[in-house]
BAVOLUM-847868 format. One record per residue (C-alpha): residue in three letters; x, y, z. Coordinates in steps of 0.001 Angstrom, whole numbers, padded with zeros to 6 digits, always signed. Layout:
<semars>
AlaXYZ...
</semars>
This chain:
<semars>
Met-000308-000119+000100Gln+001427+003078-001445Pro-000645+006729-000747Tyr-000713+008626-004250Ile-001160+012734-004190Phe-001298+014560-007955Thr-002137+017994-008158Ser-003622+019911-011841Asp-000804+018675-013174Gly-001517+015598-013396Gly+001271+012546-012636Ile+001667+008976-013600Ile+002457+005329-011184Arg+005034+003341-013500Ser+004815-000231-011185Asp+003252-002811-011171Thr-000768-002414-009574Tyr-002962-004757-008318Trp-005575-002563-006768Ile-005737+001266-006458Val-008695+003372-003905Ile-009092+006460-004563Val-009278+008372-001041Glu-010426+011947-002207Ala-011214+013643-005699Pro-012447+016371-007581Leu-015678+015789-010115Gly-014290+016184-013667Ala-010160+014333-012844Gln-009524+011572-014740Trp-007517+008248-015165Ser-006605+005720-017163Phe-005331+002271-017152Asn-002141+001094-019723Asp-002753+003389-021655Gly-006332+002901-021931Val-009206+005290-022745Phe-008854+007972-020240Met-012185+007370-017310Pro-013457+009028-014682Leu-012502+008707-011758Val-014743+006156-009938Lys-014386+004557-006148Ser-011842+001595-006594Arg-010970-000951-008241Gln-008486-003788-008802Ala-006819-005271-011263Pro-007487-008609-013306Pro-005512-011376-012006Lys-001720-011803-012983Lys-002191-008748-014980Pro-001271-006022-012995Phe-001603-002437-014090Arg+002111-000767-014634Arg+000680+002317-016079Ile-001902+004750-014357Gln-002022+008259-015347Phe-003734+010731-013924Ser-004814+014132-015783Asn-007773+017081-015883Ile-007028+017875-011844Pro-008755+021003-011315Ala-006538+023628-010716Gly-006468+024214-006971Thr-007027+020002-005936Ser-005382+017096-005856Val-006338+012984-006802Lys-005137+011465-003036Val-005158+007833-003961Leu-004401+004205-001916Ala-002101+001435-003885Cys-001213-001581-003645His+001659-002741-005032Asp+001868-006569-003677Pro+000028-009036-004993Cys-000715-011368-001624Glu-001696-007667-000023Pro-005448-008561-000352Pro-007834-005967-001670Met-009370-003082+000006Asn-012252-001089+000163Leu-013322-002329-003485Asp-017274-000775-003931Pro-018930-001781-007475Pro-018747+001238-009821Pro-020682+003967-009288Pro-024150+004394-011436Asn-022696+007494-012934Ala-019890+010310-012895Ala-021022+012729-010653Gln-020693+009918-008063Ser-017085+009250-008411Val-016832+011797-006404Ser-015383+010998-002443Thr-015020+013897-000521Ser-015106+011053+002733Phe-013553+008270+003025Ala-014214+005345+005781Arg-010671+004653+006770Lys-010307+000900+005752Glu-006630+000309+005837Trp-005320+000032+009764Phe-004119-002943+008868Ser-002761-001610+005458Leu-000156+000329+008253Ile+000339-002381+010063Arg+001713-004768+008238Ala+003785-001798+006178Gly+005964-001031+010133Leu+003730+002217+010599Ala+001336+001243+013175Tyr+002707+001402+016942Ser+000439+000994+020384Val+001473+001595+023985Val-000490+001175+027535Leu+000392+004305+029594Pro-000529+003221+033378Val-000467+006553+035544Ser-000771+006309+040131Ala-002735+008872+041163Gly-001433+012222+041968Val-001651+013294+045956Gly-003303+016464+045152Phe-003110+016878+041989Pro-004017+015561+038200Thr-003416+012893+035869Gln-002216+014166+032301Ile-001281+011205+029783Arg-000118+013550+026697Ile+001033+011847+023338Ser+002943+014823+020836Asn+003810+015518+017736Val+007350+016048+018490Thr+009836+014781+016018Pro+013694+014974+016710Ser+015990+016221+014803Ser+017403+012603+013471Asn+014072+012119+012550Ile+011779+012595+008983Ala+008480+014876+010098Lys+005568+012333+009631Arg+002029+013018+010373Ile+000391+011100+013150Leu-003181+009405+013209Val-004426+008557+016525Phe-006394+005705+015400Asn-008092+004289+018855Val-007652+005643+022490Ser-009427+004425+025593Cys-009235+004970+029403Val-009573+003577+032689Thr-009671+005478+036529Asp-009490+003981+039064Val-012214+006402+040255Ala-015868+006285+039994Asn-018004+009029+037968Asp-015264+010817+036830Ser-014709+011545+033518Val-011622+012638+031142Ile-010495+015415+028743Ala-009302+015302+025525Arg-007581+018531+024807Met-005299+019124+021472Asp-002888+022198+021507Asp+000125+023510+019294Thr+002204+025226+021755Ala+005093+023751+023922Ile+004685+023390+026741Val+006401+026915+028768Asn+005489+026377+032794Gly+006770+023006+033124Val+008225+019470+032149Phe+005803+016315+032391Pro+008775+014662+035773Ser+007690+011214+034070Pro+009033+010331+030694Phe+007387+006480+029429Tyr+008526+005946+026508Asp+007458+002669+025773Pro+005808+001850+022599Thr+005846-001714+020523Asn+005718-001397+017158Leu+002524-003813+015460Leu+004496-005276+012428Ser+007720-007460+014728Gly+011050-006186+014229Gly+009589-002816+013136Pro+011115+000751+013972Ala+010767+002740+016873Pro+007851+005446+016580Ser+008592+009057+017002Val+006300+010508+018972Thr+006987+011456+022304Leu+004976+010511+025008Leu+004200+011718+029056Thr+003220+011033+031917Gln+002647+012675+034524Ser+000784+013383+037487Ala+002222+016558+039457Ser+002307+020320+039935Thr+004733+020437+037281Val+002794+021325+034623Ala-000133+023956+033960Ile-003621+022090+033038Gln-006294+022905+031002Asn-003900+023971+027602Gly-005403+023894+024331Thr-009375+022716+023373Ala-011236+020677+024352Ile-012619+018073+021815Lys-014124+014982+023878Val-014539+014741+027751Leu-015475+010645+027889Ser-017435+009868+031039Thr-016099+006979+033168Pro-019314+006301+035513Val-017861+002611+037075Ala-014037+003081+037923Phe-011620+000316+036504Thr-013643-000440+033987Glu-012183+001423+029985Tyr-014545+003330+027760Pro-013050+003965+024464Phe-012638+007552+023308Thr-013524+005945+019547Gly-016337+004546+017735Pro-016077+001002+015475Asp-014149+002617+012823Gly-011711+004164+014807Phe-009509+007637+013880Phe-009533+009692+016922Tyr-007367+012789+015337Glu-004644+013469+013149Leu-002004+015968+014679Leu-000165+018087+012545Ala+003131+018096+013317Gly+004138+020560+016668His+001125+019742+017545His-000486+017640+021082Ile-003188+016168+022299Thr-003472+015544+026120Phe-006236+013263+028595Ile-006325+015088+031549Thr-008542+013613+034380Gly-011350+015280+034668Asn-014605+016084+037015Gly-017800+013646+035994Val-019829+016620+037086Ile-022034+017408+033817Gly-022006+020992+034300Asn-018375+020987+035078Phe-016972+018896+033164Gly-014242+021939+032564Ala-012633+021055+036461Ala-009485+018449+036912Leu-009733+016767+039179Asn-007405+015311+041403Asn-006264+011793+043575Val-006966+010397+040084Gly-005458+006783+038820Leu-005714+007094+034830Ala-004475+004577+032356Val-004959+005227+028937Thr-003894+002680+025740Leu-003747+003908+022196Leu-002944+003072+018865Trp-001609+005196+015885Ala-000260+005188+012835Glu+003112+007361+011960Val+002558+008399+008249Pro+004195+010341+005527Leu+003532+014120+004772Asn+002088+013660+001547Tyr-000189+010299+002677Ala-003892+011159+002135
</semars>
């Protein structure tokens, strides 16, 4: 599975391609297979058995727009989300895409998982942070947070997820917890920074609240994400912090002290041009 983005200049994929999925495309854009006739874009196509597409060309892409595709160059990888072609060209525009590529990301060595358990801090809220702060030795990436779930050790609590793009300027997380696992055995180490804390050195409530999760029963796992996954996308320099909060309706914004928190994270690290 390989992501591609084509702008108004169009472009060509010159390699054996066994299936291709259109992630997003403007109305009017066209493609052709193996120097065939240009046709309106449909959501997906699979090559005939043992006869991969050897040349896929994209054209007629309006200025200021792009065509985003996923192409499979591995004959052993199963087809993904290959729906029947739409009945007319107007339905070929795909402005939304049910992200089904999680297993492809795992097989490409781009997917990671970690469980971050933090004991209660006396007199302070608990915070867990995933940051797309790329070390200088690594290539900048986009972080697709696929799945998040939380457990608290106090009943009738909540966990607040906050997103921000500013560095911590009034303290640091004193307890780095950096032991994630690549979901492909032998895959590369991740680029994200994972931090936990339950002390007063970091000001809370930074950033914008993007979701509040109620945890009415202690020691019970609650998911932030729906069955299709994908909670949030972090560009470079962005962070999501999970903070134990007051679970009382009308007071979700208040932090709650003396609460233990465990967060399970699944995420993928993809190139900046990933569609």
